[in-house]
VEXVEX-293308 format. One record per residue (C-alpha): residue in one letter; residue number from 1; x, y, z. Coordinates in Angstrom, 1 decimal, decimal comma. Each point is the difference from the previous one (the first is absolute). Layout:
// residues N
r A | k NUM | u X | v Y | w Z
...
This chain:
// residues 390
r M | k 1 | u 43,0 | v -16,6 | w -46,6
r K | k 2 | u 1,1 | v 2,1 | w 3,0
r P | k 3 | u 1,5 | v 3,4 | w -0,9
r A | k 4 | u 3,7 | v -0,4 | w 0,4
r F | k 5 | u 2,5 | v 2,6 | w 1,4
r D | k 6 | u 3,7 | v -0,1 | w 0,8
r L | k 7 | u -0,7 | v 1,9 | w 3,3
r L | k 8 | u -2,9 | v 0,3 | w 2,3
r V | k 9 | u 0,5 | v 3,1 | w 2,1
r I | k 10 | u -2,0 | v 0,5 | w 3,2
r G | k 11 | u -0,2 | v 3,7 | w 0,8
r A | k 12 | u 0,1 | v 3,0 | w -2,4
r G | k 13 | u 2,2 | v 2,1 | w 2,3
r F | k 14 | u 3,6 | v 0,9 | w -0,7
r S | k 15 | u 1,6 | v -3,4 | w 0,5
r G | k 16 | u -2,4 | v -1,9 | w -2,2
r A | k 17 | u -0,2 | v 2,6 | w -2,7
r V | k 18 | u 3,8 | v 0,3 | w -0,3
r L | k 19 | u 0,5 | v -3,8 | w -0,3
r A | k 20 | u -2,8 | v -0,2 | w -2,6
r E | k 21 | u 1,5 | v 2,9 | w -2,0
r R | k 22 | u 3,5 | v -1,4 | w 0,1
r F | k 23 | u -1,1 | v -3,4 | w -1,2
r A | k 24 | u -2,1 | v 1,6 | w -2,8
r R | k 25 | u 2,4 | v 2,6 | w -1,2
r V | k 26 | u 3,3 | v -1,8 | w 0,4
r L | k 27 | u -1,0 | v -3,6 | w -0,7
r G | k 28 | u -3,3 | v 0,3 | w -1,9
r K | k 29 | u -1,7 | v -2,2 | w 2,7
r S | k 30 | u -3,7 | v 0,3 | w 0,8
r S | k 31 | u -1,5 | v 0,8 | w 3,4
r L | k 32 | u -3,4 | v 0,0 | w 1,5
r V | k 33 | u 0,0 | v 2,6 | w 2,8
r I | k 34 | u -2,9 | v -0,2 | w 2,4
r D | k 35 | u -1,0 | v 2,1 | w 3,0
r R | k 36 | u -2,9 | v -0,4 | w 2,4
r R | k 37 | u -0,5 | v 3,7 | w 0,1
r N | k 38 | u -1,7 | v 1,8 | w -2,9
r H | k 39 | u 3,1 | v 2,1 | w -0,8
r V | k 40 | u 3,7 | v -0,4 | w -0,7
r A | k 41 | u 2,9 | v 1,5 | w 2,0
r G | k 42 | u -0,7 | v -1,8 | w 3,3
r N | k 43 | u 0,5 | v 2,3 | w 3,0
r A | k 44 | u 1,6 | v 2,6 | w -2,2
r F | k 45 | u -3,3 | v 0,6 | w -1,7
r D | k 46 | u -0,8 | v 3,7 | w -0,3
r E | k 47 | u -3,0 | v 1,7 | w -1,7
r Y | k 48 | u -1,8 | v 3,3 | w -0,2
r D | k 49 | u -2,8 | v 0,3 | w 2,5
r G | k 50 | u -3,3 | v 1,6 | w -0,4
r A | k 51 | u 1,5 | v 3,5 | w 0,6
r G | k 52 | u 2,7 | v -0,6 | w -2,6
r V | k 53 | u 2,8 | v -0,5 | w 2,5
r L | k 54 | u 2,6 | v -2,7 | w -0,7
r V | k 55 | u 0,1 | v -2,2 | w 3,1
r H | k 56 | u 1,8 | v -3,1 | w 1,1
r R | k 57 | u -2,8 | v -2,4 | w 1,0
r Y | k 58 | u 2,1 | v -2,3 | w 2,1
r G | k 59 | u 2,3 | v 2,3 | w 1,8
r P | k 60 | u 2,7 | v 2,4 | w -1,3
r H | k 61 | u 2,6 | v -1,4 | w -2,3
r Y | k 62 | u 3,2 | v 2,0 | w 0,0
r F | k 63 | u 2,2 | v -1,3 | w -2,7
r R | k 64 | u 3,7 | v 0,2 | w 0,5
r T | k 65 | u 3,0 | v -2,1 | w -0,9
r N | k 66 | u 3,8 | v -0,2 | w -0,1
r S | k 67 | u -0,2 | v -2,6 | w -2,7
r E | k 68 | u 0,8 | v 1,2 | w -3,5
r R | k 69 | u -1,3 | v -3,3 | w -1,4
r V | k 70 | u -3,4 | v 0,6 | w 1,6
r R | k 71 | u -0,2 | v 3,6 | w -1,0
r A | k 72 | u 1,0 | v -0,8 | w -3,6
r Y | k 73 | u -2,5 | v -2,8 | w -0,2
r L | k 74 | u -2,9 | v 2,0 | w 1,1
r S | k 75 | u 1,0 | v 3,0 | w -2,1
r Q | k 76 | u -0,9 | v -2,0 | w -3,1
r F | k 77 | u -3,6 | v 0,3 | w 1,0
r T | k 78 | u -0,3 | v 3,4 | w 1,7
r A | k 79 | u 1,3 | v 3,5 | w 0,2
r W | k 80 | u 0,7 | v 1,3 | w 3,5
r R | k 81 | u -1,1 | v 2,8 | w 2,3
r A | k 82 | u 2,8 | v 0,8 | w 2,5
r A | k 83 | u -1,3 | v -0,2 | w 3,6
r E | k 84 | u 1,5 | v 0,6 | w 3,4
r Y | k 85 | u -2,2 | v -1,6 | w 2,6
r Q | k 86 | u -0,2 | v 2,2 | w 3,1
r I | k 87 | u -1,8 | v -1,2 | w 3,1
r L | k 88 | u -1,0 | v 1,7 | w 3,2
r A | k 89 | u -1,0 | v -1,5 | w 3,4
r F | k 90 | u -2,8 | v 1,4 | w 2,2
r S | k 91 | u 0,9 | v -0,4 | w 3,7
r D | k 92 | u -0,7 | v 2,1 | w 3,1
r G | k 93 | u -2,4 | v 2,2 | w -1,9
r R | k 94 | u 2,4 | v 1,1 | w -2,7
r L | k 95 | u 1,7 | v -1,1 | w -3,3
r W | k 96 | u 3,6 | v -1,2 | w 0,1
r N | k 97 | u 2,5 | v -0,6 | w -2,7
r F | k 98 | u 0,4 | v -3,7 | w -0,6
r P | k 99 | u 2,2 | v -2,0 | w -0,2
r I | k 100 | u 1,9 | v 1,5 | w 2,8
r N | k 101 | u 2,6 | v 2,4 | w -1,1
r L | k 102 | u 1,6 | v 3,3 | w 1,0
r N | k 103 | u -3,3 | v 1,9 | w -0,7
r T | k 104 | u -1,8 | v -2,4 | w 2,3
r F | k 105 | u 2,6 | v 0,5 | w 2,7
r E | k 106 | u -0,4 | v 3,8 | w -0,2
r Q | k 107 | u -3,8 | v -0,4 | w 0,3
r F | k 108 | u 0,6 | v -2,2 | w 3,1
r L | k 109 | u 2,4 | v 2,6 | w 1,6
r G | k 110 | u -2,1 | v 3,0 | w -1,1
r R | k 111 | u 3,1 | v 1,8 | w -1,3
r P | k 112 | u 2,6 | v -0,1 | w -2,8
r S | k 113 | u 2,7 | v -2,7 | w 0,4
r S | k 114 | u 2,7 | v -1,7 | w -2,0
r T | k 115 | u 1,0 | v -3,4 | w -1,2
r E | k 116 | u 2,8 | v 0,0 | w 2,6
r E | k 117 | u -2,4 | v 0,7 | w 2,9
r M | k 118 | u -2,5 | v -2,6 | w -1,3
r E | k 119 | u 2,7 | v -2,7 | w -0,2
r V | k 120 | u 1,3 | v 0,8 | w 3,5
r T | k 121 | u -3,6 | v 0,0 | w 1,4
r L | k 122 | u -0,9 | v -3,2 | w -1,6
r A | k 123 | u 3,1 | v -1,6 | w 1,4
r K | k 124 | u -1,3 | v 0,8 | w 3,5
r W | k 125 | u -3,6 | v -1,2 | w -0,8
r R | k 126 | u 0,9 | v -3,3 | w -1,6
r V | k 127 | u -0,5 | v -3,3 | w 1,8
r P | k 128 | u 3,3 | v -1,7 | w -0,7
r L | k 129 | u 0,1 | v -3,7 | w -1,1
r A | k 130 | u 2,9 | v -2,3 | w 0,2
r R | k 131 | u -1,3 | v -2,1 | w -2,9
r P | k 132 | u -2,0 | v 0,7 | w -3,2
r P | k 133 | u -3,7 | v 0,9 | w 0,7
r R | k 134 | u -2,3 | v -3,0 | w 0,1
r N | k 135 | u -3,3 | v 1,8 | w -0,5
r S | k 136 | u -1,5 | v 3,3 | w -1,2
r E | k 137 | u -0,1 | v 1,6 | w 3,5
r E | k 138 | u 3,7 | v -0,6 | w 0,5
r V | k 139 | u 0,9 | v 1,3 | w -3,5
r I | k 140 | u -1,6 | v 3,4 | w 0,6
r V | k 141 | u 0,9 | v 0,6 | w 3,7
r A | k 142 | u 3,5 | v -0,8 | w -0,9
r Q | k 143 | u 0,0 | v 2,8 | w -2,5
r V | k 144 | u -2,2 | v 2,8 | w 1,6
r G | k 145 | u -0,9 | v -1,1 | w 3,5
r R | k 146 | u -3,4 | v -0,7 | w 1,6
r E | k 147 | u -1,8 | v 3,4 | w -0,2
r L | k 148 | u 0,2 | v 0,3 | w -3,8
r Y | k 149 | u -0,7 | v -3,7 | w -0,3
r E | k 150 | u -3,2 | v 0,4 | w 1,9
r K | k 151 | u -1,0 | v 3,2 | w -1,8
r F | k 152 | u 0,3 | v -1,4 | w -3,5
r F | k 153 | u 0,4 | v -3,7 | w -0,1
r K | k 154 | u -1,4 | v -2,0 | w 2,9
r N | k 155 | u -3,8 | v 0,5 | w -0,4
r Y | k 156 | u 0,1 | v 0,3 | w -3,8
r T | k 157 | u 1,6 | v -3,4 | w -0,2
r R | k 158 | u -2,5 | v -1,4 | w 2,5
r K | k 159 | u -2,9 | v 1,2 | w -2,1
r Q | k 160 | u 1,6 | v -1,2 | w -3,3
r W | k 161 | u 0,9 | v -3,5 | w 1,2
r R | k 162 | u -2,0 | v -0,5 | w 3,1
r R | k 163 | u 3,2 | v -1,0 | w 1,7
r D | k 164 | u 2,5 | v 1,9 | w 2,1
r P | k 165 | u 3,2 | v 1,0 | w -1,9
r S | k 166 | u 1,9 | v -2,3 | w 2,4
r E | k 167 | u -1,8 | v -2,9 | w -1,7
r L | k 168 | u 0,9 | v 1,0 | w -3,5
r D | k 169 | u 3,2 | v -0,4 | w -2,1
r P | k 170 | u 2,5 | v 2,9 | w 0,1
r G | k 171 | u -0,6 | v 0,8 | w -3,6
r V | k 172 | u -3,7 | v 1,1 | w 0,6
r C | k 173 | u 1,1 | v 3,3 | w 1,6
r G | k 174 | u 3,6 | v -0,2 | w -1,1
r R | k 175 | u -1,0 | v 0,6 | w -3,6
r I | k 176 | u -0,9 | v 3,6 | w 1,0
r P | k 177 | u 3,1 | v 2,2 | w -0,1
r I | k 178 | u 1,3 | v 2,2 | w 2,8
r R | k 179 | u 1,8 | v 3,1 | w -1,3
r T | k 180 | u 2,0 | v 2,8 | w 1,6
r N | k 181 | u -0,3 | v 2,3 | w -3,1
r R | k 182 | u -2,9 | v 1,8 | w -1,4
r D | k 183 | u -1,0 | v -2,5 | w -2,6
r N | k 184 | u -3,9 | v -0,2 | w 0,3
r R | k 185 | u -0,4 | v -2,7 | w -2,6
r Y | k 186 | u -1,6 | v -3,3 | w 1,2
r L | k 187 | u 2,2 | v -2,1 | w -2,3
r T | k 188 | u 3,6 | v 0,2 | w -1,1
r E | k 189 | u 0,2 | v -2,1 | w -3,2
r R | k 190 | u 1,6 | v 1,6 | w -3,0
r F | k 191 | u -3,1 | v -0,2 | w -2,2
r Q | k 192 | u -3,3 | v 1,1 | w 1,4
r A | k 193 | u -2,9 | v 0,6 | w -2,3
r L | k 194 | u -3,6 | v -1,0 | w -1,0
r P | k 195 | u -1,1 | v -1,5 | w -3,3
r A | k 196 | u -1,1 | v 3,1 | w -1,9
r D | k 197 | u -3,5 | v -1,4 | w -0,8
r G | k 198 | u -0,3 | v -2,1 | w 3,1
r Y | k 199 | u 0,7 | v -3,6 | w 1,0
r T | k 200 | u -3,0 | v -1,6 | w -1,6
r P | k 201 | u 0,9 | v 1,3 | w -3,5
r L | k 202 | u 3,6 | v -1,1 | w 0,6
r I | k 203 | u -1,0 | v -3,6 | w 0,7
r Q | k 204 | u -2,6 | v 0,0 | w -2,8
r R | k 205 | u 2,8 | v 0,8 | w -2,4
r I | k 206 | u 2,2 | v -2,7 | w 1,4
r L | k 207 | u -2,8 | v -2,5 | w -0,6
r D | k 208 | u -0,8 | v 1,4 | w -3,5
r H | k 209 | u 1,4 | v -2,7 | w -2,1
r P | k 210 | u -1,6 | v -2,4 | w -2,5
r K | k 211 | u 1,4 | v -3,0 | w 1,9
r I | k 212 | u -1,6 | v 1,1 | w 3,3
r E | k 213 | u -3,6 | v -0,7 | w 0,8
r V | k 214 | u -1,5 | v 1,7 | w 3,1
r R | k 215 | u -3,1 | v -1,2 | w 1,8
r L | k 216 | u -1,3 | v 1,8 | w 3,0
r G | k 217 | u -2,4 | v -1,0 | w 2,8
r I | k 218 | u 1,1 | v -3,6 | w 0,1
r T | k 219 | u 2,2 | v -2,1 | w 2,2
r L | k 220 | u 2,3 | v -3,0 | w -0,4
r R | k 221 | u -2,8 | v -2,4 | w 0,8
r D | k 222 | u -2,0 | v 1,4 | w -2,9
r V | k 223 | u 2,6 | v -0,9 | w -2,6
r I | k 224 | u 1,7 | v -3,1 | w 1,4
r G | k 225 | u -1,0 | v -2,9 | w -2,2
r K | k 226 | u -1,4 | v 2,3 | w -2,6
r V | k 227 | u 3,3 | v 1,2 | w -1,6
r S | k 228 | u 3,3 | v -1,6 | w -0,5
r F | k 229 | u 3,3 | v 1,6 | w 0,8
r K | k 230 | u 3,7 | v -0,8 | w 0,4
r H | k 231 | u 0,9 | v 2,2 | w 2,9
r L | k 232 | u -1,9 | v 1,8 | w 2,8
r V | k 233 | u 0,9 | v 3,4 | w 1,4
r Y | k 234 | u -1,7 | v 0,6 | w 3,3
r S | k 235 | u -0,1 | v 3,3 | w 1,9
r G | k 236 | u -2,8 | v -0,6 | w 2,5
r P | k 237 | u 0,3 | v -1,1 | w 3,7
r V | k 238 | u 2,3 | v -3,0 | w 0,1
r D | k 239 | u -2,0 | v -1,7 | w 2,8
r E | k 240 | u -3,2 | v 0,3 | w -2,2
r F | k 241 | u 1,7 | v -1,7 | w -2,9
r F | k 242 | u 0,7 | v -3,0 | w 2,2
r Q | k 243 | u -3,6 | v 0,1 | w 1,4
r H | k 244 | u 1,4 | v 1,0 | w 3,5
r R | k 245 | u 1,7 | v -3,4 | w 0,4
r F | k 246 | u 2,0 | v 1,2 | w 3,0
r G | k 247 | u -2,7 | v 2,5 | w 1,1
r P | k 248 | u -0,6 | v 3,6 | w -1,0
r L | k 249 | u 2,9 | v 2,4 | w 0,0
r P | k 250 | u -0,6 | v 3,3 | w 1,9
r Y | k 251 | u -0,5 | v 3,2 | w -2,0
r R | k 252 | u -1,2 | v 3,5 | w 0,6
r S | k 253 | u -2,8 | v 1,6 | w -1,9
r L | k 254 | u -1,0 | v 3,5 | w -0,7
r R | k 255 | u -3,2 | v 2,1 | w -0,4
r F | k 256 | u 0,0 | v 3,1 | w -2,1
r E | k 257 | u -2,4 | v 2,9 | w 0,5
r P | k 258 | u 0,1 | v 2,6 | w -2,7
r E | k 259 | u -1,5 | v 3,5 | w 0,4
r T | k 260 | u -0,3 | v 2,7 | w -2,7
r L | k 261 | u 0,2 | v 3,5 | w 1,3
r P | k 262 | u -0,8 | v 3,4 | w -1,6
r V | k 263 | u 3,6 | v 1,4 | w 0,4
r P | k 264 | u 3,1 | v -0,2 | w -2,2
r F | k 265 | u 2,0 | v -1,7 | w 2,8
r F | k 266 | u -0,9 | v -1,4 | w 3,4
r Q | k 267 | u 3,5 | v -0,5 | w 1,6
r P | k 268 | u 3,5 | v 1,4 | w -0,7
r A | k 269 | u 1,5 | v -3,3 | w -1,2
r V | k 270 | u -0,9 | v -3,1 | w -1,9
r Q | k 271 | u -0,1 | v -2,0 | w 3,2
r V | k 272 | u -0,6 | v 0,8 | w 3,7
r N | k 273 | u 0,6 | v -2,7 | w 2,6
r Y | k 274 | u -2,1 | v -0,2 | w 3,1
r P | k 275 | u 2,0 | v -2,1 | w 2,5
r N | k 276 | u -1,9 | v 0,9 | w 3,2
r D | k 277 | u -3,4 | v 1,4 | w -1,1
r F | k 278 | u -3,0 | v -1,6 | w -1,7
r E | k 279 | u -0,5 | v -3,5 | w -1,2
r F | k 280 | u 1,5 | v 0,6 | w -3,4
r T | k 281 | u 3,8 | v 0,0 | w -0,5
r R | k 282 | u 0,2 | v 2,5 | w -2,8
r I | k 283 | u -1,8 | v 2,4 | w -2,4
r V | k 284 | u 1,3 | v -0,1 | w -3,6
r E | k 285 | u -0,7 | v 2,8 | w -2,5
r T | k 286 | u 1,5 | v -1,0 | w -3,4
r K | k 287 | u -0,6 | v 3,3 | w -1,7
r H | k 288 | u 3,3 | v 1,1 | w 1,6
r I | k 289 | u 2,0 | v -2,3 | w -2,2
r T | k 290 | u -2,2 | v -0,4 | w -3,1
r G | k 291 | u 0,0 | v 3,7 | w -0,8
r Q | k 292 | u -3,7 | v 0,2 | w -0,7
r V | k 293 | u -1,5 | v 3,5 | w 0,1
r L | k 294 | u -3,6 | v -0,2 | w 1,2
r P | k 295 | u -2,2 | v 2,0 | w 2,3
r V | k 296 | u -0,7 | v -3,2 | w 2,0
r T | k 297 | u 2,1 | v -2,7 | w 1,7
r T | k 298 | u -0,5 | v -3,5 | w 1,2
r I | k 299 | u 1,6 | v -1,3 | w 3,1
r I | k 300 | u 0,2 | v -3,6 | w 1,1
r R | k 301 | u 0,1 | v -1,1 | w 3,7
r E | k 302 | u 1,7 | v -3,3 | w 0,5
r Y | k 303 | u -1,2 | v -2,4 | w 2,8
r P | k 304 | u 2,0 | v -3,1 | w 0,8
r E | k 305 | u -2,2 | v -3,1 | w 0,6
r D | k 306 | u 0,3 | v -3,6 | w 0,9
r Y | k 307 | u 0,1 | v -2,3 | w -3,0
r G | k 308 | u -3,0 | v -2,3 | w -0,3
r P | k 309 | u -2,8 | v -1,1 | w -2,3
r G | k 310 | u -0,9 | v 2,7 | w -2,5
r R | k 311 | u 3,2 | v 2,0 | w 0,6
r E | k 312 | u 3,1 | v 0,4 | w -2,1
r P | k 313 | u 3,4 | v -1,2 | w 1,2
r Y | k 314 | u 2,2 | v 3,0 | w -0,4
r Y | k 315 | u 3,0 | v -0,6 | w 2,2
r P | k 316 | u 1,8 | v -3,2 | w 1,1
r I | k 317 | u 0,7 | v 0,3 | w 3,7
r P | k 318 | u 3,8 | v 0,8 | w 0,5
r A | k 319 | u 0,4 | v -2,0 | w 3,2
r P | k 320 | u 2,1 | v -3,1 | w 0,9
r E | k 321 | u -2,9 | v -2,4 | w 0,5
r A | k 322 | u -1,6 | v 1,0 | w -3,3
r K | k 323 | u 3,3 | v -0,6 | w -1,8
r A | k 324 | u 0,3 | v -3,4 | w 1,5
r A | k 325 | u -3,6 | v -0,8 | w -1,1
r Y | k 326 | u 0,8 | v 1,1 | w -3,5
r A | k 327 | u 3,2 | v -2,1 | w -0,1
r R | k 328 | u -2,1 | v -3,1 | w -0,2
r Y | k 329 | u -1,8 | v 1,4 | w -3,1
r A | k 330 | u 3,3 | v 1,1 | w -1,5
r R | k 331 | u 1,3 | v -3,6 | w 0,2
r L | k 332 | u -3,2 | v -1,2 | w -1,6
r A | k 333 | u 0,2 | v 2,7 | w -2,8
r A | k 334 | u 3,6 | v -1,0 | w -0,8
r A | k 335 | u -1,3 | v -3,5 | w -0,9
r Y | k 336 | u -2,1 | v 1,5 | w -2,9
r P | k 337 | u 2,5 | v 0,7 | w -2,8
r N | k 338 | u -2,8 | v 0,9 | w -2,4
r V | k 339 | u -1,4 | v 2,7 | w 2,2
r S | k 340 | u 1,6 | v 3,4 | w 0,5
r F | k 341 | u -1,0 | v 1,7 | w 3,2
r V | k 342 | u 0,5 | v 3,7 | w -0,4
r G | k 343 | u -1,1 | v 3,1 | w 1,8
r R | k 344 | u -0,6 | v 1,1 | w 3,5
r L | k 345 | u -2,7 | v -2,5 | w 1,0
r A | k 346 | u 1,4 | v -3,0 | w -1,8
r T | k 347 | u 3,4 | v 0,5 | w 1,6
r Y | k 348 | u -1,3 | v 1,3 | w 3,3
r R | k 349 | u 2,3 | v 3,0 | w 0,0
r Y | k 350 | u -0,7 | v 3,7 | w 0,2
r Y | k 351 | u 1,6 | v 1,1 | w -3,3
r N | k 352 | u -0,2 | v 3,4 | w -1,6
r M | k 353 | u -1,2 | v 0,3 | w -3,6
r D | k 354 | u 3,4 | v 0,2 | w -1,5
r Q | k 355 | u 1,1 | v -3,1 | w 1,9
r V | k 356 | u -3,1 | v -1,9 | w -1,3
r I | k 357 | u 0,9 | v 1,0 | w -3,6
r A | k 358 | u 3,6 | v -1,0 | w 0,5
r M | k 359 | u -1,2 | v -3,3 | w 1,4
r A | k 360 | u -2,1 | v -0,6 | w -3,1
r L | k 361 | u 2,9 | v 0,9 | w -2,3
r A | k 362 | u 2,4 | v -2,3 | w 2,0
r E | k 363 | u -2,6 | v -2,8 | w -0,2
r F | k 364 | u -0,1 | v 0,4 | w -3,8
r D | k 365 | u 3,8 | v -0,2 | w -0,1
r R | k 366 | u -0,1 | v -3,2 | w 2,2
r L | k 367 | u -2,7 | v -1,7 | w -2,1
r T | k 368 | u 1,7 | v 0,8 | w -3,3
r G | k 369 | u 3,6 | v -0,5 | w 1,1
r S | k 370 | u 0,9 | v 3,6 | w -0,6
r H | k 371 | u 2,6 | v 1,8 | w 2,1
r G | k 372 | u -2,1 | v 3,2 | w 0,4
r G | k 373 | u 2,0 | v 2,9 | w -1,3
r H | k 374 | u -1,6 | v 3,2 | w -1,2
r G | k 375 | u 1,4 | v 1,8 | w 3,0
r E | k 376 | u -1,6 | v -2,4 | w 2,6
r D | k 377 | u 0,8 | v 1,0 | w 3,5
r H | k 378 | u 0,4 | v -3,3 | w 1,8
r H | k 379 | u -0,4 | v 1,6 | w 3,4
r T | k 380 | u -3,5 | v 1,2 | w -1,1
r A | k 381 | u -1,2 | v -3,3 | w -1,4
r P | k 382 | u -1,1 | v -2,2 | w 2,9
r R | k 383 | u 1,2 | v -3,6 | w 0,0
r R | k 384 | u -2,4 | v -2,7 | w -1,1
r N | k 385 | u -1,8 | v -1,2 | w 3,1
r T | k 386 | u 1,2 | v -3,3 | w 1,5
r A | k 387 | u -0,3 | v -1,5 | w 3,4
r T | k 388 | u 3,4 | v 1,5 | w 0,9
r T | k 389 | u -1,1 | v 3,5 | w -0,8
r A | k 390 | u -3,3 | v 0,0 | w 1,8
């Protein structure tokens, strides 16, 4: 007889792990969780490299949330290390405070200034719009004008997405705050922290339940027909699930180049953006936020790449034609009531970690007829994808 499970979960990242854990712990239901990689935690995977430095292998993961439900849920499985993520930008041969704030403005002027002067000056620089911004170029020039847009946003966005900001949704650049105070933090959510032992141990603990079996290095094709299950949880690319019936969806991929150096620190912040220089977009040095004390450090340079054979799909493309292409898959997915499409790739949306966790918790509520509770912040939990929300 085939091994039988209540859930077959494709992907051992946050969304799949949370749903498997909820069904196991709350309902006593069994899950088989598989992942084609040889580790759990998905793109949040972190590990100690050969020099003993804790690194994020698939790009930096800065956890933050305003959702008490998400924070309380994860806190069952981890202690926290408080972290404020500070980022700099390298442009015109020097480092700048970023996101743009009063300190950046003073750097630009070359003298002390004030919030009042910054507000008056930005009002002169802005390119006014008589309607809401329709793309990422408009959303920035309407706030800070063209000079600062070109210094920090234009070419970084072109490298990251291989598209001009004018071709991308307003939220791509609009998610980065513009401030007139001295707040140097990259993010503004109330809770900002890292799992004390790392993301990988956190997800290992979420999956550590006798009703959950984890198999790594295998794909959906490897298990279909060999196990029986009542419900499928899928967190991979939605077009891949449907064997590209309507053609492949566009994604961006990344290449990471780590380098260990014989110094305690290489740069003055966890992340330095390079909008106008070099082929990479940023250099990340996680020691700034993990608190490790070592005589060496590891930096990781991040190179955006086109998605294709042998490359990972990291980012759905936030552009109108990509959304329209996804809408056909969303309508198809809605016709599969025994499949839950969760996560960034399965819903073709650029979600943060807390939003993915909130999505998984909301999907558990939907499948079980629960009304959430436990402090759920409904504005943080994305709606279940349907054709109307694509």
